[in-house]
C-alpha positions in Angstrom: 100.3 76.2 96.4 103.5 77.3 94.9 103.7 78.0 91.3 102.9 80.4 88.7 99.7 82.3 88.6 97.8 83.5 85.2 95.4 86.2 85.3 93.5 83.5 83.1 93.0 81.3 86.5 91.0 83.9 87.8 87.4 83.4 87.5 85.5 86.3 89.6 84.3 88.8 86.9 85.3 92.1 88.9 89.0 90.7 88.6 91.6 92.6 86.6 95.1 92.3 87.5 97.5 90.7 90.0 100.9 91.2 91.0 103.3 89.7 93.4 101.8 91.4 96.5 98.6 92.7 94.9 95.3 92.2 93.3 93.3 95.0 91.0 89.7 94.2 91.0 87.2 96.7 89.5 86.1 99.3 91.6 83.3 100.4 93.4 82.9 103.8 92.2 82.4 103.8 87.8 85.3 103.9 85.7 87.9 102.7 88.7 89.6 99.7 90.1 91.0 99.0 93.4 94.1 98.0 94.1 94.3 95.5 97.0 98.2 95.6 98.7 98.9 92.3 100.8 101.8 91.8 103.2 103.4 89.6 101.6 103.4 87.4 98.1 102.3 84.6 100.8 99.3 86.2 101.7 98.0 87.3 98.2 98.4 83.9 96.8 96.4 82.1 99.1 93.4 85.4 98.8 93.7 84.7 95.1 94.1 81.1 94.8 90.9 81.1 97.5 88.4 84.1 96.2 89.8 85.0 92.6 90.0 81.2 91.4 87.1 79.7 93.4 84.6 81.0 96.0 84.5 84.6 94.5 81.4 85.1 95.6 82.6 85.2 99.4 85.0 87.9 98.1 83.9 91.4 100.4 85.2 93.0 97.1 82.4 90.8 95.0 79.8 91.3 97.1 80.3 95.2 97.5 80.3 95.2 93.8 77.2 93.7 93.2 75.1 95.3 95.9 76.5 98.2 93.6 75.2 96.6 90.7 72.1 95.4 92.3 71.2 99.6 93.4 71.8 100.3 90.1 68.8 98.0 88.9 
């Protein structure tokens, strides 16, 4: 899983950005974002590849945000 990670690889609609050891997503509070810090780049890389790029429907942040949007309807 080595190689450069690009923001454009993320498919999650709530993904905003990432750094070496963090992922930023839309926040559950309107007009906010959440920064998730990981213990290291390898842990973050796994999270990014699995959830931001492919299986975002299984991500806890995605589910929380979808719940928020459904409550607004």
